[in-house]
C-alpha positions in Angstrom: 128.4 161.2 -94.3 128.8 161.0 -90.5 129.9 157.7 -89.1 128.7 156.2 -85.8 131.3 154.7 -83.5 130.4 152.0 -81.0 131.4 152.9 -77.5 134.3 150.5 -76.5 132.7 149.6 -73.2 129.4 148.9 -74.9 131.2 146.6 -77.3 132.9 144.8 -74.4 129.5 144.3 -72.7 128.1 142.9 -76.0 131.0 140.4 -76.0 130.2 139.5 -72.4 126.5 138.9 -73.3 127.5 136.8 -76.3 129.9 134.8 -74.2 127.4 134.2 -71.5 124.8 133.1 -74.1 127.3 130.6 -75.6 128.9 129.2 -72.4 126.6 126.2 -72.5 125.1 124.2 -75.3 121.3 124.5 -75.5 121.1 120.7 -75.7 123.0 120.4 -72.4 120.6 122.7 -70.7 117.6 120.9 -72.2 119.0 117.4 -71.2 119.5 118.7 -67.7 115.9 119.9 -67.5 114.3 116.8 -69.0 116.7 114.0 -68.1 118.7 115.3 -65.1 121.9 115.3 -67.0 124.7 116.0 -64.5 128.4 116.3 -65.1 129.7 114.3 -62.2 128.8 111.5 -59.8 128.8 114.0 -56.9 126.1 116.1 -58.7 123.9 113.0 -58.9 124.4 112.2 -55.2 123.6 115.8 -54.3 120.3 115.5 -56.1 119.6 112.2 -54.2 120.2 114.0 -50.9 118.0 116.9 -51.9 115.3 114.6 -53.0 115.3 112.8 -49.7 115.3 116.1 -47.8 112.3 117.3 -49.8 110.6 114.0 -49.2 110.8 114.5 -45.4 114.1 113.0 -44.3 115.3 114.8 -41.2 117.5 117.9 -41.5 120.2 116.3 -39.3 119.8 112.9 -40.9 122.0 112.9 -44.0 122.3 109.1 -44.2 121.7 107.5 -47.6 119.8 104.4 -46.6 119.8 102.8 -50.0 123.6 102.8 -50.0 124.9 99.7 -48.1 121.3 99.1 -46.9 119.8 98.8 -44.4 122.1 100.8 -42.2 123.1 103.2 -44.9 126.1 105.5 -45.2 126.2 108.9 -43.5 127.2 111.7 -45.8 129.8 114.3 -44.8 128.3 116.9 -47.1 126.7 120.1 -45.9 122.9 120.6 -45.6 123.7 124.3 -46.1 124.1 123.5 -49.8 121.2 121.0 -49.9 118.8 123.6 -48.4 118.6 126.3 -51.2 118.5 123.6 -53.9 115.7 121.8 -52.0 113.9 125.1 -51.6 113.9 125.7 -55.3 112.6 122.2 -56.0 109.9 122.7 -53.4 108.9 126.1 -54.8 108.8 124.9 -58.5 107.0 121.6 -57.8 103.4 123.0 -57.7 104.1 124.8 -61.0 106.0 122.1 -62.9 105.7 118.8 -61.1 108.4 117.1 -59.1 110.4 115.7 -62.0 110.5 118.9 -64.0 111.2 121.0 -60.9 114.3 118.9 -60.2 115.5 119.4 -63.7 114.9 123.1 -63.8 116.7 123.5 -60.5 119.6 121.4 -61.6 119.9 123.5 -64.8 119.6 127.0 -63.4 121.0 126.8 -59.8 124.6 126.9 -61.1 123.7 129.8 -63.4 122.4 131.8 -60.4 125.7 131.1 -58.6 127.6 132.2 -61.7 125.7 135.4 -61.8 126.7 136.1 -58.2 130.3 135.2 -59.0 130.4 137.6 -61.9 128.8 140.3 -59.7 131.4 139.9 -57.0 134.2 139.8 -59.5 133.0 142.9 -61.3 132.7 145.0 -58.2 136.0 143.8 -56.8 138.0 144.6 -59.9 136.2 147.9 -60.5 137.0 149.1 -57.0 140.6 148.1 -57.1 141.4 148.8 -60.8 138.9 150.3 -63.2 135.5 149.7 -64.9 137.0 148.4 -68.2 139.2 146.0 -66.3 136.1 144.7 -64.5 134.2 144.1 -67.7 137.2 142.3 -69.1 137.5 140.2 -66.0 133.9 139.0 -66.4 134.6 138.3 -70.0 137.6 136.1 -69.1 135.5 134.3 -66.5 133.2 133.1 -69.2 136.2 131.7 -71.1 138.0 130.1 -68.1 137.5 126.3 -68.2 138.2 125.9 -64.5 135.3 128.2 -63.8 133.0 127.1 -66.6 133.0 123.4 -65.5 132.0 124.4 -61.9 129.0 126.5 -63.0 127.7 124.5 -65.9 124.1 123.2 -65.9 123.7 120.2 -63.6 126.7 121.2 -61.4 124.9 121.2 -58.1 127.9 120.0 -56.1 129.5 122.3 -53.6 132.7 123.5 -55.4 131.0 126.5 -57.0 129.8 127.6 -53.6 133.4 127.3 -52.2 134.8 129.4 -55.1 132.3 132.1 -54.3 133.1 132.1 -50.6 136.9 132.3 -51.1 136.6 135.0 -53.8 134.4 137.0 -51.4 137.0 136.4 -48.6 139.8 137.7 -50.9 137.9 140.8 -51.8 137.2 141.5 -48.1 140.9 141.1 -47.4 141.8 143.5 -50.1 139.4 146.2 -48.8 140.6 145.8 -45.2 138.9 147.1 -42.1 136.7 145.6 -39.3 133.4 145.2 -41.2 135.0 143.5 -44.3 137.0 141.4 -41.9 133.9 140.2 -40.2 132.3 139.3 -43.5 135.4 137.6 -44.8 135.6 135.6 -41.6 132.0 134.5 -42.0 132.7 133.5 -45.7 135.7 131.5 -44.6 133.5 129.7 -42.0 130.9 129.0 -44.7 133.6 127.5 -47.0 134.7 125.2 -44.2 131.1 124.2 -43.4 130.5 123.4 -47.0 133.6 121.3 -47.4 137.2 121.2 -46.3 138.7 121.6 -49.8 138.9 125.3 -49.0 140.9 124.8 -45.8 144.3 125.6 -47.4 142.9 128.9 -48.8 141.4 129.8 -45.4 144.7 129.0 -43.7 146.7 131.1 -46.1 144.3 134.0 -45.7 144.7 133.8 -42.0 148.5 133.7 -42.2 148.4 136.7 -44.6 146.4 138.8 -42.1 148.6 137.8 -39.2 151.7 138.6 -41.2 150.2 142.0 -42.2 149.5 142.8 -38.6 152.9 141.8 -37.5 154.4 144.0 -40.1 152.2 147.1 -39.9 150.8 146.9 -36.4 147.6 148.9 -35.5 146.6 149.9 -39.0 146.2 146.2 -39.9 144.5 145.3 -36.6 140.8 145.9 -37.6 141.0 143.5 -40.6 142.7 140.8 -38.5 140.3 141.3 -35.6 137.2 141.2 -37.9 138.4 138.0 -39.6 139.2 136.2 -36.4 135.9 137.2 -34.8 133.9 136.4 -37.9 135.5 133.0 -38.4 135.5 132.1 -34.7 131.8 132.9 -34.2 130.4 131.8 -37.5 132.1 128.4 -37.7 130.5 126.9 -34.5 127.1 128.4 -35.5 127.2 126.8 -38.9 128.5 123.6 -37.5 125.6 123.4 -35.0 123.2 124.4 -37.7 124.1 121.3 -39.9 125.2 118.8 -37.3 123.0 116.7 -35.0 123.7 117.6 -31.3 124.6 114.0 -30.6 127.6 114.3 -32.9 128.9 117.7 -31.7 131.8 116.0 -29.8 132.6 113.5 -32.6 135.8 114.4 -34.4 135.5 114.1 -38.2 138.6 114.8 -40.3 136.6 115.1 -43.5 134.1 117.8 -42.4 133.8 120.7 -40.0 133.9 119.2 -36.6 135.8 119.7 -33.2 139.4 119.4 -34.8 138.7 122.3 -37.1 136.6 124.2 -34.6 139.7 124.1 -32.4 141.6 126.0 -35.0 138.8 128.5 -35.6 138.5 129.1 -31.9 142.2 129.7 -31.7 141.8 132.3 -34.4 139.2 134.0 -32.4 141.4 133.9 -29.3 144.3 135.4 -31.2 142.2 138.2 -32.6 141.0 139.1 -29.1 144.5 138.9 -27.6 145.9 141.1 -30.4 143.1 143.6 -29.9 143.4 143.7 -26.1 147.2 143.8 -26.1 147.5 145.9 -29.2 148.8 149.1 -27.5 151.4 147.1 -25.6 152.7 145.5 -28.8 154.4 148.5 -30.4 157.3 146.6 -32.0 157.5 144.0 -34.8 159.3 141.6 -32.4 156.6 141.7 -29.7 153.9 141.0 -32.3 155.9 138.1 -33.8 156.3 136.6 -30.3 152.6 136.7 -29.6 151.8 135.2 -33.1 154.4 132.5 -32.7 153.2 131.6 -29.2 149.6 131.4 -30.2 150.6 129.4 -33.3 152.5 126.8 -31.2 149.6 126.4 -28.8 147.1 126.1 -31.6 149.0 123.6 -33.7 150.4 121.7 -30.8 147.0 121.3 -29.2 145.6 120.1 -32.6 148.4 117.5 -32.9 147.9 116.2 -29.4 144.1 116.2 -29.3 143.4 115.1 -32.9 146.4 113.1 -34.2 144.3 111.1 -36.5 143.6 114.1 -38.6 147.3 114.7 -39.3 147.1 112.0 -42.0 144.3 113.8 -43.9 140.6 113.1 -44.4 141.0 109.6 -45.7 142.0 107.8 -42.5 141.4 104.1 -42.5 141.5 103.7 -46.3 143.1 100.5 -47.3 145.8 100.3 -50.0 143.4 98.3 -52.2 140.8 101.1 -52.2 143.4 103.8 -52.5 145.1 102.2 -55.6 142.0 100.9 -57.4 139.6 103.8 -56.7 141.0 107.0 -55.1 144.0 107.3 -57.4 141.8 106.6 -60.5 139.4 109.5 -59.8 139.9 112.4 -62.2 140.0 115.1 -59.6 142.7 113.2 -57.7 144.9 112.9 -60.7 148.3 114.6 -60.7 149.9 116.4 -63.7 152.4 113.5 -64.0 149.7 110.9 -64.0 147.7 112.8 -66.7 150.7 113.1 -68.9 151.6 109.4 -68.4 148.1 108.4 -69.5 148.1 110.9 -72.5 145.2 112.9 -71.0 146.2 116.1 -72.6 142.7 117.7 -72.2 143.4 117.9 -68.5 146.4 120.2 -69.1 144.3 123.0 -70.6 143.5 124.1 -67.1 147.1 124.6 -65.8 148.7 127.2 -68.0 146.3 130.1 -67.1 146.6 129.3 -63.4 150.4 129.2 -63.7 150.6 132.5 -65.6 148.1 134.2 -63.3 150.1 133.1 -60.3 153.4 134.4 -61.7 151.8 137.7 -62.9 150.1 138.4 -59.6 153.3 137.7 -57.7 155.3 140.0 -60.0 152.8 142.8 -59.8 152.6 142.5 -56.0 156.4 143.0 -56.0 156.7 145.8 -58.7 153.3 147.1 -59.6 150.6 149.4 -58.2 147.7 148.2 -56.1 150.1 145.8 -54.4 147.6 144.6 -51.8 145.1 143.4 -54.5 147.9 141.6 -56.4 149.4 140.1 -53.3 146.0 138.7 -52.1 145.4 137.3 -55.6 148.8 135.6 -55.5 148.1 134.4 -52.0 145.1 132.3 -53.1 146.7 131.2 -56.5 149.9 129.7 -55.1 148.4 127.0 -52.9 145.9 126.0 -55.6 148.7 125.8 -58.2 150.9 123.7 -55.9 148.1 121.4 -54.9 147.0 121.1 -58.5 150.3 119.6 -59.5 149.4 116.6 -57.2 145.6 116.6 -57.3 143.6 118.2 -60.1 141.0 119.5 -57.7 143.5 121.8 -56.2 142.9 124.1 -59.3 139.2 124.5 -58.5 139.4 127.5 -56.2 142.6 128.9 -57.8 140.8 129.0 -61.2 138.3 131.5 -59.7 141.2 134.0 -59.3 142.4 133.9 -62.9 139.9 136.5 -64.1 140.8 138.8 -61.2 144.3 138.9 -62.7 143.4 138.7 -66.4 141.1 141.7 -66.3 143.6 144.3 -65.2 146.3 142.7 -67.4 144.1 142.9 -70.5 143.1 146.5 -69.6 146.8 147.4 -69.5 147.4 145.7 -72.8 144.6 147.8 -74.4 146.2 150.9 -73.0 149.6 150.0 -74.3 148.1 149.1 -77.7 146.6 152.6 -78.0 149.8 154.3 -76.9 152.5 155.3 -79.5 156.0 153.9 -79.4 155.4 151.2 -76.8 157.2 148.5 -78.9 157.9 145.2 -77.2 156.0 146.2 -74.1 152.8 146.4 -76.2 153.2 143.0 -77.7 154.4 141.4 -74.5 151.4 142.7 -72.6 149.0 141.6 -75.4 150.6 138.1 -75.4 150.3 137.8 -71.7 146.7 138.9 -71.6 145.8 136.5 -74.4 147.5 133.6 -72.7 145.4 134.2 -69.6 142.3 133.2 -71.6 141.7 129.4 -71.3 140.1 129.0 -74.7 143.3 130.0 -76.5 145.0 126.9 -75.0 142.7 124.6 -76.8 144.8 124.6 -80.0 148.1 123.5 -78.4 146.3 121.0 -76.3 144.6 119.5 -79.3 147.9 119.5 -81.2 149.6 117.6 -78.3 146.8 115.1 -78.2 146.9 114.6 -82.0 150.7 114.1 -82.0 150.7 111.6 -79.2 147.3 110.0 -79.7 148.8 106.5 -79.8 150.2 107.0 -76.3 146.8 107.5 -74.6 146.2 104.8 -72.0 143.4 106.5 -70.1 139.9 105.0 -70.5 137.6 106.6 -73.0 135.4 109.1 -71.0 132.6 108.8 -73.6 131.9 105.2 -72.6 131.6 106.1 -69.0 129.3 109.0 -69.7 127.1 106.7 -71.8 126.9 104.1 -69.1 125.8 106.5 -66.4 123.4 108.6 -68.4 119.6 108.6 -68.1 119.1 106.5 -71.2 121.4 103.7 -69.9 120.3 103.6 -66.2 116.6 104.5 -66.4 115.6 101.0 -67.8 116.9 99.5 -64.5 114.0 101.1 -62.8 111.6 98.7 -64.5 113.1 95.8 -62.5 111.7 94.9 -59.1 113.6 96.9 -56.4 116.7 95.1 -55.1 120.4 95.6 -54.3 122.7 96.3 -57.2 126.4 95.5 -57.5 127.7 97.9 -60.2 130.9 99.7 -61.0 131.7 102.3 -58.4 131.0 105.3 -60.6 127.5 104.1 -61.4 126.3 104.1 -57.9 125.0 107.7 -57.6 123.2 107.5 -61.0 121.4 104.3 -59.9 120.3 105.9 -56.7 119.1 109.0 -58.6 117.2 107.2 -61.5 116.0 103.9 -59.9 114.4 102.6 -56.7 117.3 100.2 -56.2 119.8 100.0 -53.4 123.6 99.9 -54.2 126.7 98.3 -52.8 129.3 100.9 -53.9 129.6 104.6 -54.8 132.7 106.8 -55.0 132.7 108.0 -51.3 135.5 107.3 -48.8 133.1 106.8 -45.9 131.9 103.6 -47.5 135.1 101.5 -47.5 133.3 98.1 -47.2 131.2 98.9 -50.3 134.3 100.2 -52.3 136.2 97.0 -51.3 133.3 94.8 -52.3 133.0 96.4 -55.8 136.8 96.3 -56.4 137.1 92.7 -55.3 133.8 91.4 -56.7 134.1 93.1 -60.2 137.8 92.8 -60.5 138.4 89.3 -59.0 137.6 85.7 -59.8 134.2 84.0 -59.9 134.7 83.0 -56.3 135.3 86.6 -55.3 132.2 87.7 -57.1 130.1 84.9 -55.4 131.4 85.9 -52.0 130.4 89.6 -52.5 127.0 88.6 -53.9 126.3 86.5 -50.9 127.6 88.9 -48.3 125.7 91.9 -49.5 122.6 90.0 -50.6 123.0 91.3 -54.2 119.9 90.9 -56.5 121.4 92.4 -59.7 124.9 92.5 -61.2 125.5 95.4 -63.6 128.6 95.9 -65.8 129.7 98.7 -68.1 131.7 97.1 -70.9 133.3 100.4 -71.8 134.8 100.7 -68.3 135.7 97.3 -66.8 137.1 97.0 -63.3 140.8 96.7 -62.7 142.0 93.1 -62.9 143.2 91.9 -59.5 145.0 88.8 -61.0 146.9 88.0 -64.2 143.8 86.9 -66.1 140.9 89.2 -66.9 138.3 89.5 -64.1 135.4 87.1 -64.2 132.9 90.0 -64.4 134.8 91.5 -67.4 134.7 88.1 -69.2 131.1 87.8 -68.3 130.3 91.2 -69.9 132.2 90.2 -73.1 130.3 87.0 -73.4 133.4 84.9 -72.7 132.1 83.4 -69.4 128.8 82.4 -67.8 127.5 81.4 -64.3 124.5 79.3 -63.2 123.9 81.9 -60.5 123.5 84.8 -63.0 120.6 85.1 -65.4 121.0 87.7 -68.1 118.4 90.5 -68.2 117.9 92.0 -71.6 117.6 95.8 -71.3 118.2 98.5 -73.9 121.4 100.5 -73.7 125.1 99.9 -73.1 124.8 98.3 -69.7 124.9 94.5 -69.2 122.6 93.2 -66.4 122.2 89.9 -64.7 119.7 88.8 -62.1 121.1 86.7 -59.2 119.4 83.3 -59.0 118.9 82.1 -55.5 
């Protein structure tokens, strides 16, 4: 009786489809559609910005007026991300109504981006390696936690857009040539316009192209020239498209503005100089001299003209805010801090990035397709290094894990089918398997089980419960007023209620952050002072996540939430859910 064999590639595609179908729990998708479930405070704030834009707030006016009202807080986020999300909401509203349109957009916008990511990944790996490696790369992408969390339903923040832009830049660099260089430069500019988290990646990409030109000369010039021209022209255009003309000369260290435009203009100038003088720069030494001179002028001018940006994007942040807010944010946590708090679940992201970095580096040194491997290593190393000190450093680097894993797994399958490969076979299989994030769940769970008593980090479930729709929506029934609440609750209150807020997790609102830290973490007098200064109408506490105590005894707001203290100025408001609410009596 004849037997039917399934084509191996068909089988792999079936695995891809199954993996895509099971990436997200159906309940999570449904909760996003019906209740605007979002994974992070930034996603909630993005939807607030989008809602305001759809409602008619000006394109250049990205101030959130219910945040530290009445003046509000200007956002440093990009309208280039707001625009397509707002467009989807606007298009779906006549068909589904405003509320459902927002939920559908929040649920499926990340999926659309993930589809684009997989398309870029597949084409890039197929062109540089083979078709089976490309399918395996897409399969690994569905299993890479660093990617999955950035493309899950409700993830409308900008990190997924940046991953796409930097992956596209990398593929353009691998291909080389003038046209890919122009596209890559434009994608680098888009990444910077969306947010400066991609700045290290763009800088390393530029250095790679400059080094390649210094080493190879004229063959590498088209790629360098295209990148410099694309970046130098696209960056100011995107800046002008999203920035009010009155702010074009205002330096902002946390967003694309004159300090960073100076660097992109320098890249354009260097590309033009290299193109014009190319025939006269026939030696490695002459090209190094030009590159060094331009680099000195560029960096020296930056330091002289914009010294405030040398300290990073958080200039003006006080030690109080840094210690009691910034360093407590998950994406700012270091490996050392995560281990000290017993947060082993954070460590599942690191092994695959480390192995991908080392593998790409080794293959760039000893393997074939060295340009592809070297570019992958180029974007993995800064992410791995930054990730040791700030978890968010892994965001972009995680997008390159499948680019490495696909070819490695393809090689492992080839060796598994070959006779007499011995240790090479099993070593390759082990390496390929270890590049799949889901396989690291077991050792991570084991580490957490063995050291469960050492966990000092707050329970994330309590925080999630406090900022969910079921907890925050009842606040909307109260007359509109100003709310003093834990910092992480601010965006959800803006999204789900008509109230104004004092604090939210954004570094441009230092007065609000200070008020929440001092008011909720201090004495009764501290709380009264904040309530009076900001004309607070409601006090909200999350018992599962009290504020840091600023004195030896528990904070007054914490004792209030536990029922261990009371105030004549605060009248309890009974509402369903985990939140404790008081009305300020005047």
